[in-house]
VMD Tcl script that draws the C-alpha trace (Angstrom):
set ca {
  {-29.69 -18.29 59.19}
  {-26.46 -17.53 61.10}
  {-24.92 -14.07 61.28}
  {-21.87 -15.30 59.35}
  {-24.06 -16.65 56.55}
  {-26.04 -13.41 56.37}
  {-22.82 -11.38 56.19}
  {-21.51 -13.56 53.38}
  {-24.78 -13.22 51.49}
  {-24.68 -9.43 51.88}
  {-21.20 -9.38 50.34}
  {-22.39 -11.47 47.37}
  {-25.19 -8.96 46.87}
  {-22.72 -6.10 47.16}
  {-20.60 -7.44 44.29}
  {-23.68 -8.05 42.10}
  {-24.81 -4.50 42.82}
  {-21.31 -3.13 42.18}
  {-21.07 -4.79 38.75}
  {-24.35 -3.19 37.64}
  {-23.49 0.22 39.07}
  {-19.95 0.13 37.67}
  {-21.57 0.19 34.22}
  {-24.35 2.62 35.07}
  {-22.32 5.14 37.08}
  {-19.32 4.94 34.77}
  {-21.35 5.45 31.60}
  {-23.83 8.01 32.93}
  {-21.76 11.19 32.43}
  {-20.67 10.30 28.88}
  {-23.96 8.95 27.50}
  {-25.00 12.39 26.19}
  {-21.57 12.68 24.55}
  {-21.88 9.20 23.04}
  {-25.31 10.09 21.65}
  {-23.78 13.28 20.20}
  {-21.43 11.04 18.16}
  {-24.58 9.97 16.26}
  {-25.87 13.53 15.80}
  {-28.00 13.95 18.94}
  {-28.80 17.54 20.03}
  {-29.12 18.47 23.76}
  {-32.89 18.00 23.53}
  {-32.47 14.62 21.80}
  {-29.89 13.62 24.41}
  {-32.48 14.42 27.07}
  {-35.00 12.14 25.34}
  {-32.29 9.47 25.09}
  {-31.64 9.62 28.83}
  {-35.38 9.65 29.49}
  {-35.82 6.48 27.41}
  {-33.27 4.66 29.54}
  {-35.04 5.72 32.70}
  {-38.41 4.68 31.26}
  {-36.88 1.26 30.72}
  {-35.38 1.01 34.20}
  {-38.70 2.13 35.70}
  {-40.52 -0.68 33.88}
  {-37.89 -3.19 34.98}
  {-37.98 -2.05 38.59}
  {-41.77 -1.95 38.83}
  {-42.16 -5.41 37.28}
  {-39.56 -7.07 39.53}
  {-42.02 -8.16 42.22}
  {-44.44 -9.57 39.65}
  {-41.68 -11.44 37.81}
  {-40.08 -12.77 41.00}
  {-43.42 -14.21 42.15}
  {-43.66 -16.25 38.93}
  {-40.04 -17.10 38.19}
  {-38.42 -17.04 41.62}
  {-36.04 -14.41 42.95}
  {-32.78 -16.26 42.36}
  {-33.73 -17.58 38.91}
  {-34.76 -14.06 37.87}
  {-31.54 -12.62 39.33}
  {-29.29 -15.01 37.38}
  {-31.20 -15.11 34.07}
  {-31.61 -11.32 33.79}
  {-27.87 -10.80 34.12}
  {-27.16 -13.41 31.45}
  {-29.62 -12.22 28.79}
  {-28.44 -8.60 29.07}
  {-24.74 -9.39 28.77}
  {-24.62 -9.30 24.92}
  {-26.35 -5.89 24.85}
  {-23.45 -4.25 26.72}
  {-20.98 -5.47 24.09}
  {-23.25 -4.61 21.14}
  {-23.73 -1.03 22.35}
  {-20.15 -0.37 21.31}
  {-20.87 -1.74 17.83}
  {-23.89 0.53 17.17}
  {-23.99 2.35 13.84}
  {-27.17 4.43 14.26}
  {-28.78 6.48 17.02}
  {-31.87 4.23 17.22}
  {-29.61 1.27 17.99}
  {-28.02 3.24 20.82}
  {-31.52 4.04 22.16}
  {-32.69 0.41 22.08}
  {-29.56 -1.25 23.48}
  {-29.11 1.28 26.28}
  {-32.77 0.95 27.23}
  {-32.47 -2.85 27.43}
  {-29.36 -2.60 29.63}
  {-31.09 -0.17 31.96}
  {-34.28 -2.29 32.09}
  {-32.42 -5.42 33.17}
  {-30.17 -3.41 35.47}
  {-33.26 -2.08 37.23}
  {-34.44 -5.64 37.90}
  {-31.01 -6.57 39.28}
  {-30.75 -3.52 41.56}
  {-34.27 -4.02 42.91}
  {-33.69 -7.70 43.65}
  {-30.48 -6.81 45.50}
  {-32.51 -4.39 47.66}
  {-35.21 -6.99 48.30}
  {-32.69 -9.68 49.30}
  {-30.98 -7.19 51.63}
  {-34.26 -6.16 53.24}
  {-35.15 -9.80 53.90}
  {-31.71 -10.69 55.27}
  {-30.74 -7.62 57.33}
  {-31.28 -7.51 61.10}
  {-33.42 -4.61 62.33}
  {-30.63 -3.27 64.59}
  {-28.14 -3.03 61.70}
  {-30.44 -2.37 58.75}
  {-28.98 1.03 57.92}
  {-25.49 -0.46 57.95}
  {-26.57 -3.34 55.67}
  {-28.22 -1.04 53.13}
  {-25.22 1.30 53.44}
  {-22.92 -1.58 52.48}
  {-25.10 -2.50 49.51}
  {-25.28 1.09 48.28}
  {-21.54 1.54 48.57}
  {-21.76 0.13 45.05}
  {-22.81 3.58 43.84}
  {-19.74 5.58 44.93}
  {-17.40 2.65 44.22}
  {-19.01 2.21 40.82}
  {-18.66 5.94 40.26}
  {-14.98 5.89 41.26}
  {-13.91 2.73 39.44}
  {-16.35 3.10 36.55}
  {-15.65 6.79 36.04}
  {-11.88 6.26 36.10}
  {-12.03 3.23 33.79}
  {-14.46 4.74 31.29}
  {-12.58 8.02 30.98}
  {-9.24 6.27 30.41}
  {-10.56 3.66 27.96}
  {-12.43 6.24 25.85}
  {-9.27 8.31 25.45}
  {-7.04 5.27 24.91}
  {-9.01 2.98 22.56}
  {-12.41 4.57 21.90}
  {-15.98 3.43 22.51}
  {-15.89 -0.05 20.88}
  {-13.08 -1.28 23.12}
  {-14.72 0.39 26.12}
  {-17.96 -1.59 25.79}
  {-16.08 -4.86 25.31}
  {-14.36 -4.35 28.68}
  {-17.63 -3.29 30.31}
  {-19.25 -6.53 29.13}
  {-16.63 -8.46 31.10}
  {-17.45 -6.43 34.21}
  {-21.20 -7.00 33.70}
  {-20.56 -10.78 33.71}
  {-19.69 -10.54 37.44}
  {-23.40 -10.06 38.19}
  {-24.78 -13.38 36.87}
  {-21.69 -15.22 38.16}
  {-22.01 -13.92 41.74}
  {-25.82 -14.19 41.76}
  {-25.46 -18.00 41.55}
  {-24.20 -17.87 45.15}
  {-27.13 -15.82 46.50}
  {-29.74 -17.75 48.47}
  {-33.45 -17.33 47.82}
  {-33.88 -15.83 51.28}
  {-36.80 -16.23 53.67}
  {-40.17 -16.37 52.00}
  {-43.00 -14.14 53.12}
  {-45.64 -16.07 55.04}
  {-48.82 -16.60 53.05}
  {-51.92 -15.11 54.62}
  {-55.54 -16.17 54.22}
  {-57.94 -13.68 52.73}
  {-59.90 -13.66 56.00}
  {-56.75 -12.94 57.99}
  {-55.74 -10.16 55.54}
  {-59.10 -8.49 56.06}
  {-58.77 -8.71 59.84}
  {-55.15 -7.50 59.93}
  {-55.88 -3.85 60.67}
  {-52.28 -3.19 61.67}
  {-51.22 -3.04 58.00}
  {-53.39 0.05 57.46}
  {-51.39 2.07 60.00}
  {-48.23 1.44 57.98}
  {-49.67 2.64 54.67}
  {-49.78 6.40 55.10}
  {-46.12 6.89 56.20}
  {-44.93 4.68 53.35}
  {-46.89 6.60 50.72}
  {-45.62 9.87 52.14}
  {-42.06 8.53 51.99}
  {-42.76 7.64 48.36}
  {-43.81 11.24 47.64}
  {-40.77 12.68 49.43}
  {-38.49 10.38 47.42}
  {-40.08 11.56 44.17}
  {-39.53 15.21 45.10}
  {-35.91 14.75 46.14}
  {-34.82 12.54 43.25}
  {-36.28 14.93 40.66}
  {-33.94 17.57 42.06}
  {-30.93 15.24 42.17}
  {-31.44 13.82 38.67}
  {-31.91 17.21 37.01}
  {-28.74 18.46 38.69}
  {-26.69 15.38 37.72}
  {-27.79 15.50 34.08}
  {-27.36 19.27 34.08}
  {-23.74 18.79 35.16}
  {-22.95 16.85 31.98}
  {-24.80 19.29 29.72}
  {-23.20 22.34 31.35}
  {-19.71 20.87 31.02}
  {-20.43 19.95 27.40}
  {-21.51 23.55 26.71}
  {-18.26 24.82 28.29}
  {-16.24 22.54 25.96}
  {-14.93 20.12 28.57}
  {-13.68 16.81 27.16}
  {-15.32 13.40 27.68}
  {-12.48 12.48 30.07}
  {-13.15 15.64 32.15}
  {-16.87 14.89 32.29}
  {-16.24 11.28 33.36}
  {-13.75 12.44 36.00}
  {-16.53 14.17 37.94}
  {-18.05 10.76 38.63}
  {-14.71 9.25 39.69}
  {-13.86 12.10 42.08}
  {-17.38 12.10 43.50}
  {-17.17 8.36 44.15}
  {-13.82 8.65 45.98}
  {-15.14 11.15 48.53}
  {-18.57 9.55 48.87}
  {-17.43 6.04 49.89}
  {-16.74 6.64 53.61}
  {-19.59 9.14 53.94}
  {-22.27 6.73 52.72}
  {-21.12 3.83 54.90}
  {-21.02 5.88 58.11}
  {-24.31 7.61 57.32}
  {-25.96 4.18 57.20}
  {-24.34 2.99 60.42}
  {-25.14 6.21 62.29}
  {-28.74 6.14 61.10}
  {-29.23 2.91 63.08}
  {-28.38 4.83 66.25}
  {-29.45 8.42 65.60}
  {-32.42 8.09 63.23}
  {-32.76 7.77 59.48}
  {-34.81 10.93 58.90}
  {-32.05 13.12 60.27}
  {-29.51 11.81 57.77}
  {-32.00 11.77 54.90}
  {-32.67 15.46 55.56}
  {-28.93 16.13 55.51}
  {-28.65 14.33 52.17}
  {-31.40 16.48 50.67}
  {-29.70 19.62 51.98}
  {-26.49 18.58 50.22}
  {-28.51 18.09 47.02}
  {-29.75 21.68 47.26}
  {-26.22 23.03 47.78}
  {-24.91 20.92 44.88}
  {-27.61 22.25 42.55}
  {-26.87 25.89 43.42}
  {-23.11 25.31 42.97}
  {-23.68 24.50 39.29}
  {-24.79 28.08 38.66}
  {-21.35 29.32 39.72}
  {-19.23 26.53 38.23}
  {-16.75 27.43 35.46}
  {-13.65 25.34 36.26}
  {-13.19 21.57 36.54}
  {-12.74 21.55 40.32}
  {-16.05 23.45 40.67}
  {-17.83 20.59 38.91}
  {-15.95 18.04 41.04}
  {-17.31 19.72 44.16}
  {-20.87 19.75 42.83}
  {-20.58 16.11 41.73}
  {-19.43 15.08 45.23}
  {-22.41 16.74 46.89}
  {-24.91 15.35 44.38}
  {-23.54 11.80 44.54}
  {-23.63 11.80 48.34}
  {-27.22 13.02 48.16}
  {-28.16 10.38 45.59}
  {-26.68 7.42 47.46}
  {-27.86 8.54 50.91}
  {-31.35 9.08 49.52}
  {-31.58 5.63 47.92}
  {-29.97 3.65 50.77}
  {-31.65 5.32 53.74}
  {-35.04 5.57 52.02}
  {-34.88 1.79 51.42}
  {-33.88 1.18 55.04}
  {-36.66 3.48 56.29}
  {-39.22 1.75 54.05}
  {-38.09 -1.62 55.46}
  {-38.67 -0.21 58.96}
  {-42.19 0.83 58.01}
  {-43.39 -2.11 55.91}
  {-44.51 -5.53 57.12}
  {-42.35 -8.42 55.82}
  {-44.94 -9.60 53.29}
  {-45.20 -6.04 51.91}
  {-41.45 -5.63 51.50}
  {-41.08 -7.01 47.97}
  {-43.83 -4.83 46.55}
  {-42.93 -1.77 48.63}
  {-39.25 -1.70 47.69}
  {-40.16 -2.22 44.03}
  {-42.43 0.82 44.23}
  {-39.81 2.89 46.03}
  {-37.10 2.09 43.49}
  {-39.53 2.75 40.64}
  {-40.30 6.20 42.06}
  {-36.62 7.10 41.84}
  {-36.33 6.01 38.21}
  {-39.59 7.69 37.14}
  {-38.17 11.00 38.29}
  {-35.23 10.32 36.00}
  {-37.66 10.08 33.08}
  {-39.15 13.45 34.01}
  {-35.77 15.05 34.65}
  {-33.99 13.87 31.52}
  {-36.92 14.53 29.21}
  {-37.21 18.11 30.44}
  {-33.73 19.22 31.53}
  {-32.23 19.84 28.09}
  {-35.23 21.86 26.99}
  {-35.41 23.81 30.27}
  {-31.72 24.73 30.12}
  {-32.22 25.99 26.56}
  {-35.30 27.98 27.69}
  {-34.54 29.41 31.15}
  {-30.81 28.78 31.50}
  {-29.09 28.22 34.82}
  {-32.13 29.35 36.83}
  {-33.32 25.75 36.61}
  {-30.73 24.73 39.21}
  {-32.10 27.25 41.71}
  {-35.60 25.83 41.23}
  {-34.51 22.23 41.80}
  {-32.62 23.30 44.94}
  {-35.95 24.51 46.30}
  {-37.46 21.08 45.54}
  {-34.72 19.36 47.57}
  {-35.29 21.69 50.51}
  {-39.02 20.95 50.27}
  {-38.33 17.21 50.51}
  {-36.21 17.76 53.63}
  {-39.00 19.79 55.19}
  {-41.59 17.10 54.44}
  {-39.55 14.57 56.43}
  {-40.56 16.46 59.58}
  {-44.18 15.46 58.97}
  {-43.18 11.87 58.26}
  {-41.40 11.77 61.61}
  {-44.58 12.88 63.39}
  {-46.63 10.20 61.65}
  {-44.05 7.50 62.33}
  {-44.19 8.37 66.02}
  {-47.90 7.49 65.95}
  {-46.93 3.90 65.10}
  {-45.43 3.31 68.53}
  {-47.63 1.20 70.78}
  {-46.87 1.46 74.49}
  {-43.35 2.71 73.83}
  {-42.46 0.11 71.18}
  {-40.27 1.07 68.25}
  {-41.57 0.63 64.67}
  {-39.34 -2.44 64.29}
  {-40.69 -4.05 67.45}
  {-44.20 -3.05 66.49}
  {-43.80 -4.68 63.08}
  {-42.44 -7.87 64.67}
  {-45.38 -7.89 67.10}
  {-47.80 -7.58 64.19}
  {-46.17 -10.57 62.50}
  {-46.45 -12.63 65.70}
  {-50.15 -11.75 65.99}
  {-50.72 -12.69 62.37}
  {-49.04 -16.08 62.79}
  {-51.09 -16.73 65.92}
  {-54.30 -15.88 64.03}
  {-53.34 -18.23 61.21}
  {-52.64 -21.01 63.69}
  {-56.07 -20.58 65.30}
  {-57.77 -20.64 61.92}
  {-55.89 -23.82 61.05}
  {-56.97 -25.50 64.30}
  {-60.56 -24.58 63.62}
}
mol new
graphics top color blue
foreach p $ca { graphics top sphere $p radius 0.5 }
foreach p [lrange $ca 0 end-1] q [lrange $ca 1 end] { graphics top cylinder $p $q radius 0.2 }
display resetview
């Protein structure tokens, strides 16, 4: 596949990703407020948010299994189509249980779409520009936050929630339309059972990946609690829905150049360094919420937390792609994305109750979690260094392993 074709495919994936994240990032700050329209308390709003993240976790985790049976492209297109009516119907809800069910379905299908976009990118991206490719894909988060936050806040004030969700349904339609142009991508080479058992190289990749999974869990718990806590804190201080949504828009505006250059620089200077910086920003953003009383205070915290969120998801995916063998990529990225959403379940189920119980101290505790994740990356770096054979980089090492595997399969075939 030529470089021009790969670049074009990456842009198709970017627009699919952007359509999903436009909805998710734009709606995220006002979902607790929308639930409150149906009588939800802060604790109930937390359960509401947790239910959406349960759904997206299920969708993300099942993506690899579904893609193996349906096909990546067919799954990509059909999931976007079947979820389109739910976006419109969410604005027509008349009871809280309807809001729960429809939002959960949107988040479930959105999780499948986001995971497939990551998998396609991992299969298409060159090793020397992988951080840049994932950075481009994950620009959808700050752009979705900017455009979605601005659009949602204005439409809610202008015409209310019913009109808002009608417009968002039109945006969601971009996903299935653009996904028709996405190629299936290179297929992972099938491997005999005998060859799998002999391929000892795969074992050396396991431990760093599982540790990365644990680090991601730790960091995203901190980020998700802080992001949800921002909405609840602003609600308690009597900020309007437009003010709450504006934090997402402002955060997206500042985050766009940062995320892209973080990805590009990570190709040259190392991904762990920039992941650690992202986790440090998450800790600062969490602590800033304790002191926030004015709108610009919350804008600042939202900027730091959104940078941390996008850097964490994009560079963790790029780092996992560095570590994993090609035939492990589909399953590995599904697991990594699922880890991020599971922490959302934990965070949203507990945040409302914890704020009611211990108050703003919760943000100091989650800042410590983010710092712990940054510290753990030091150990991951030591283990990743052990993967070098005779001075080879992890990418070269992984490519060498693939060559050896293909040679072994050829010999078995000749026999």
